[in-house]
C-alpha positions in Angstrom: 7.1 41.4 3.8 7.3 38.1 5.4 3.6 37.8 5.5 3.8 38.0 1.6 6.6 35.4 1.7 4.4 33.5 3.7 1.0 33.5 1.8 3.0 32.9 -1.5 4.7 29.8 -0.2 1.2 28.9 0.8 -0.2 29.5 -2.6 2.2 27.3 -4.3 1.9 24.9 -1.9 -2.2 24.5 -2.6 -1.3 24.6 -6.1 1.0 21.3 -5.9 -2.1 19.6 -4.0 -4.4 20.6 -6.7 -1.7 18.9 -9.3 -0.2 16.3 -7.4 3.1 14.7 -9.2 1.9 11.0 -8.6 0.4 9.1 -11.3 -2.7 7.6 -9.7 -3.1 4.9 -12.5 -0.3 2.9 -10.9 -1.7 2.7 -7.8 -5.4 1.2 -9.1 -5.2 -2.9 -9.0 -5.2 -4.5 -12.6 -6.6 -7.4 -11.0 -10.7 -8.1 -10.3 -11.7 -8.2 -6.9 -12.2 -11.4 -6.8 -8.7 -12.5 -8.2 -7.2 -10.5 -5.4 -9.2 -12.0 -2.6 -8.2 -15.6 -4.6 -4.7 -14.4 -4.2 -4.9 -13.3 -0.7 -6.6 -16.7 0.3 -3.6 -18.2 -1.4 -1.0 -16.4 0.4 -3.0 -17.4 4.2 -3.1 -21.1 3.1 0.6 -21.1 2.4 1.3 -19.0 5.6 -0.7 -21.7 7.5 1.0 -24.5 5.9 4.5 -23.1 6.8 3.5 -22.6 10.4 2.2 -26.1 10.5 5.1 -27.7 9.5 7.5 -25.7 11.6 5.3 -26.0 14.7 5.4 -29.9 13.6 9.2 -29.7 13.3 9.6 -27.8 17.1 7.5 -30.5 18.2 9.6 -33.3 17.0 12.7 -31.9 18.5 
């Protein structure tokens, strides 16, 4: 009986893997690759500017 229960649970798990409860459309980026790349570089520039400012403040102390 243990073997039957284990096989049943394994089978149900396999079905859940085939029909996941995740909406993968939400995970797909809405922007183009170029738009995402521009956004990443804008963020990078912002981080660099903040770091330079912080470094300057620490040096002036």
